[in-house]
C-alpha positions as a printed Julia matrix, in Angstrom:
369×3 Matrix{Float64}:
  56.1   100.06  45.11
  58.74  101.46  42.79
  59.28   98.29  40.75
  55.54   98.19  39.97
  55.47  101.85  39.05
  58.55  101.53  36.84
  57.69   98.19  35.26
  57.98   98.2   31.49
  58.26   94.47  30.89
  56.11   91.84  32.64
  56.05   88.05  32.58
  52.68   86.51  33.49
  52.5    82.81  34.3
  49.2    80.92  34.32
  48.81   77.52  35.92
  46.79   74.68  34.45
  44.27   74.96  37.28
  43.52   78.55  36.21
  42.85   77.65  32.58
  41.0    74.37  32.98
  38.62   72.64  35.35
  39.37   69.42  37.16
  37.98   67.47  34.21
  40.21   69.27  31.72
  37.46   71.54  30.36
  38.59   74.99  29.25
  37.67   78.05  31.33
  37.08   80.48  28.44
  36.0    83.34  30.7
  39.37   83.37  32.44
  41.28   83.11  29.17
  39.38   85.99  27.6
  39.74   88.01  30.79
  43.51   87.53  30.88
  43.71   88.6   27.22
  41.8    91.79  28.07
  44.08   92.5   31.0
  47.2    92.03  28.9
  45.74   94.22  26.15
  45.2    96.93  28.8
  48.81   96.62  29.94
  50.01   96.98  26.37
  47.86  100.08  25.98
  49.84  101.52  28.89
  53.08  100.82  27.04
  54.09   97.61  28.8
  55.57   94.61  27.04
  54.18   91.24  28.15
  55.36   87.64  27.96
  52.77   84.97  28.77
  53.96   81.65  30.19
  50.95   79.39  29.84
  50.58   75.9   31.22
  47.61   73.79  30.17
  48.7    71.64  27.24
  48.55   68.38  29.18
  45.26   69.34  30.85
  43.63   70.37  27.58
  44.89   67.24  25.86
  43.51   65.11  28.66
  40.11   66.74  28.26
  40.17   66.32  24.47
  41.04   62.64  24.85
  38.33   62.07  27.46
  40.74   60.95  30.18
  39.3    61.38  33.67
  42.63   61.23  35.5
  46.03   62.74  34.79
  48.12   59.88  33.32
  51.2    58.67  35.17
  52.88   56.97  32.24
  55.38   59.29  30.54
  54.33   58.5   26.98
  50.69   59.13  27.92
  51.61   62.55  29.34
  53.52   63.32  26.17
  50.51   62.24  24.12
  48.27   64.61  26.09
  50.76   67.43  25.6
  50.99   66.77  21.87
  47.2    66.92  21.51
  46.72   69.84  23.88
  49.5    72.18  22.74
  47.86   73.06  19.43
  44.57   73.67  21.27
  46.37   75.94  23.75
  48.05   78.03  21.06
  44.84   78.41  19.07
  43.01   79.33  22.25
  45.33   82.28  22.88
  45.32   83.36  19.25
  41.52   83.66  19.33
  41.54   85.39  22.72
  43.95   88.11  21.58
  42.54   88.55  18.07
  39.75   91.01  19.1
  42.45   93.24  20.61
  44.55   93.28  17.46
  47.42   91.48  19.22
  49.59   88.92  17.47
  50.94   86.01  19.48
  53.9    83.72  18.85
  54.5    80.28  20.35
  57.81   79.38  22.02
  58.2    75.82  23.28
  61.29   75.52  25.46
  63.2    72.87  27.35
  65.75   73.54  30.05
  68.51   72.64  27.6
  67.36   75.46  25.32
  68.08   78.07  27.97
  71.13   76.41  29.53
  73.22   76.26  26.37
  74.89   79.68  26.17
  74.59   79.95  22.37
  70.92   78.91  22.33
  70.28   81.04  25.4
  71.49   84.16  23.59
  69.54   83.28  20.44
  66.31   82.86  22.44
  66.98   86.08  24.34
  67.36   87.94  21.04
  64.15   86.35  19.75
  62.24   87.55  22.81
  63.67   91.03  22.33
  62.6    91.22  18.69
  59.09   89.87  19.35
  58.48   92.24  22.27
  59.84   95.24  20.39
  57.39   94.51  17.57
  54.43   94.22  19.96
  54.05   90.44  19.71
  53.02   88.56  22.85
  55.21   85.43  23.22
  53.23   82.44  24.5
  55.77   80.26  26.29
  55.38   76.7   27.52
  57.68   73.83  28.29
  58.02   71.42  25.4
  56.31   68.64  27.3
  56.2    66.33  24.29
  59.97   65.78  24.49
  60.98   67.13  27.92
  60.51   64.24  30.32
  61.98   65.96  33.38
  59.74   69.0   32.98
  56.61   66.83  32.79
  57.69   64.92  35.87
  58.41   68.0   37.99
  55.91   70.41  36.43
  58.05   73.48  36.97
  56.56   76.09  34.66
  56.84   78.34  37.71
  60.62   78.14  37.54
  60.56   78.42  33.75
  58.63   81.68  34.07
  61.31   83.05  36.41
  64.03   82.01  33.97
  62.13   83.82  31.2
  61.79   86.89  33.42
  65.53   86.82  34.05
  66.36   86.28  30.39
  64.13   89.12  29.2
  65.16   91.48  32.04
  61.55   91.88  33.14
  60.77   94.08  36.12
  57.84   91.97  37.3
  56.86   88.3   37.35
  53.17   87.57  38.01
  52.33   83.96  38.92
  48.59   83.25  38.85
  47.3    79.91  40.09
  44.59   78.44  42.29
  46.53   79.66  45.35
  45.58   83.1   46.73
  49.2    83.8   47.67
  51.63   82.56  50.28
  49.53   81.58  53.3
  50.97   81.34  56.8
  49.35   77.98  57.54
  51.41   77.4   60.69
  50.7    80.82  62.15
  47.98   83.36  61.45
  46.43   81.4   58.59
  46.41   84.61  56.55
  48.09   85.59  53.29
  51.57   87.05  53.73
  51.27   90.38  51.87
  54.96   91.23  51.36
  58.17   89.19  51.4
  61.48   91.09  51.39
  63.72   88.04  51.6
  63.08   84.31  51.4
  64.07   82.97  54.79
  63.76   79.49  56.26
  60.5    80.62  57.83
  59.11   81.65  54.43
  60.21   78.34  52.91
  58.48   76.45  55.74
  55.18   78.08  54.8
  55.38   76.55  51.31
  54.41   72.9   50.96
  52.3    70.38  49.13
  51.91   69.59  45.47
  49.55   70.87  42.87
  46.01   69.98  41.88
  44.62   67.12  39.85
  45.32   69.08  36.66
  48.72   70.52  37.58
  51.82   69.48  39.47
  53.42   72.72  40.64
  52.79   73.7   44.24
  53.81   76.65  46.42
  57.33   75.24  46.74
  58.09   75.82  43.05
  56.51   79.26  43.23
  58.82   80.23  46.08
  61.77   78.93  44.06
  60.63   81.04  41.13
  60.22   84.11  43.33
  63.73   83.7   44.74
  65.22   83.43  41.27
  63.29   86.49  40.1
  64.29   88.54  43.15
  68.0    87.85  42.64
  67.59   88.91  39.01
  66.28   92.3   40.16
  62.72   91.37  39.25
  59.78   91.69  41.64
  57.27   88.85  41.86
  53.61   88.46  42.74
  51.72   85.27  43.57
  47.94   85.38  43.54
  44.75   83.7   42.43
  43.93   83.68  38.72
  40.22   83.04  39.31
  39.55   86.73  38.67
  41.7    88.07  35.79
  41.15   91.62  37.08
  43.74   90.83  39.73
  46.32   92.08  37.21
  44.71   95.53  37.09
  44.3    95.44  40.86
  48.0    94.69  41.24
  49.06   97.76  39.28
  46.45   99.82  41.12
  48.01   98.75  44.42
  45.21   96.72  45.97
  45.53   93.13  44.72
  45.15   90.26  47.17
  48.24   88.08  47.12
  51.93   88.07  48.02
  54.48   90.53  46.63
  58.18   89.64  46.65
  60.55   92.6   46.67
  63.47   92.44  44.18
  67.04   92.4   45.4
  68.8    95.76  45.65
  71.97   94.13  44.29
  70.74   91.96  41.41
  73.05   89.65  39.53
  74.31   90.71  36.12
  73.13   88.81  33.05
  76.22   86.61  32.76
  76.14   85.64  36.43
  72.42   84.89  36.16
  73.27   82.47  33.36
  75.98   80.87  35.49
  73.66   80.56  38.47
  70.53   79.14  36.88
  70.69   78.41  33.18
  73.73   76.27  32.49
  73.84   72.66  33.66
  76.85   72.05  35.95
  79.24   69.45  34.56
  81.04   68.78  37.81
  81.11   69.17  41.57
  83.84   70.68  43.73
  84.02   70.37  47.51
  85.86   73.06  49.45
  87.0    73.39  53.04
  85.41   75.76  55.55
  88.0    78.48  54.98
  87.48   78.54  51.24
  83.69   78.57  51.64
  83.95   81.5   54.04
  86.28   83.41  51.69
  83.84   82.96  48.8
  80.84   84.09  50.83
  82.34   86.93  52.84
  85.13   88.32  50.66
  84.0    87.55  47.13
  87.32   85.82  46.51
  88.33   83.62  43.63
  88.39   79.89  44.37
  91.95   78.65  44.75
  93.1    75.05  44.54
  94.44   75.17  48.09
  90.88   75.22  49.43
  89.47   72.49  47.18
  89.3    69.08  48.82
  87.58   67.03  46.1
  86.55   67.21  42.45
  84.01   65.03  40.64
  82.5    64.93  37.17
  83.68   65.06  33.59
  84.35   68.71  32.84
  86.83   70.69  30.82
  88.18   74.18  31.2
  85.34   76.69  30.75
  82.56   74.31  31.85
  80.26   75.31  34.69
  80.76   73.44  37.97
  79.0    73.56  41.33
  80.84   74.34  44.57
  79.79   72.78  47.88
  81.0    73.36  51.41
  82.42   70.68  53.73
  78.94   69.86  55.02
  77.49   69.4   51.52
  75.82   72.83  51.47
  75.6    74.65  48.12
  77.99   77.62  48.0
  78.53   78.75  44.41
  78.72   77.97  40.73
  81.31   79.08  38.25
  83.43   78.36  35.2
  86.27   75.92  35.83
  89.77   77.16  35.11
  91.1    73.6   34.75
  89.79   70.36  33.31
  89.02   67.6   35.8
  92.3    65.68  35.21
  94.38   68.81  35.82
  92.38   69.86  38.84
  92.79   66.53  40.62
  96.56   66.93  40.33
  96.6    70.38  41.96
  94.12   69.89  44.82
  95.4    71.58  47.95
  98.39   73.14  46.22
  99.34   76.82  46.44
  99.81   79.16  43.48
 103.62   78.76  43.3
 103.29   74.98  43.12
 100.66   75.26  40.38
 102.84   77.67  38.35
 105.62   75.09  38.52
 103.3    72.42  37.12
 101.73   74.8   34.55
 104.36   77.43  33.7
 102.4    78.58  30.65
  99.29   79.51  32.66
  98.83   83.2   33.48
  95.87   82.53  35.8
  95.85   79.61  38.22
  92.5    80.17  39.97
  90.22   77.13  39.96
  87.35   79.59  39.44
  88.05   83.31  38.95
  85.78   85.59  40.97
  84.52   87.23  37.75
  83.26   83.8   36.63
  81.74   82.8   39.98
  78.34   83.42  41.53
  77.16   82.61  45.03
  74.02   80.5   45.17
  73.84   79.37  48.79
  71.68   80.95  51.46
């Protein structure tokens, strides 16, 4: 596949279940094997980012806890103990290959804020250019939502998007996307994520991790729309990475979109936290989806939130379905006053405004199905 052949930058995500046993003990053979595989990729001229779960699991093992805690502060405690073990683990694994690693602990807020987003993107670029392997993990010691939802899968896709990677490899205890309601076999290739594909994903993670196939499908969708291919497979055998590039790995490959979103629209779609919610009528929703139009006030039926001009807001159709996200052209108080009005009426109310679109098409991205 062309995106595999042309890949120059790869993000590899490892689940907790790959790195540790059910009791939280470290699987050193897998860790060392992954380091060898990444070293081989770098020998071929590829740049690699490693998104590694495992801090909570390693901390739990170090503290002698038999079960994954449910209390937030206990999870944070495990993460605080385990993160230093995780970083040192990777440093030792890469040392025989002469590879330097650098730790990046991120929260969703770090990548949603445009200024911090750009700073982190530049940091990735500098580290990769200098041959450093970034070791990325969620900052579980302070990021309550990330611990609760366990979405390092999605974080890896955000990192792939941010770094403009051509391939995202998600390795876990799952062998790929399995058609449990049909053939019972692994789906080898997915060209688009349909309702049928989504129905195949279900269930939560293992005793040591929380991410299931659902979050992996979400990550694959995000990667695909960023122009990045994705692969989901078992990390039990680290050689699966070599097998993937050789064309005979067992797992599921997701084909990247032929019309990927640009970097700014990717940020609008996935990185920034929406500050408000707009509801539009059926005609406006259809114009956004089919014509790529700007959103005009005439089609907006309701506005909620506390946003100002330039903030990102979500757009929903009359049935509550997600349609788009974009940068608001008016603050909430102004927008409420112009709901349903046409452009001439808005110009009368705001004679100094050159543009009267609620969201200009250049600042809008479709996110619905």
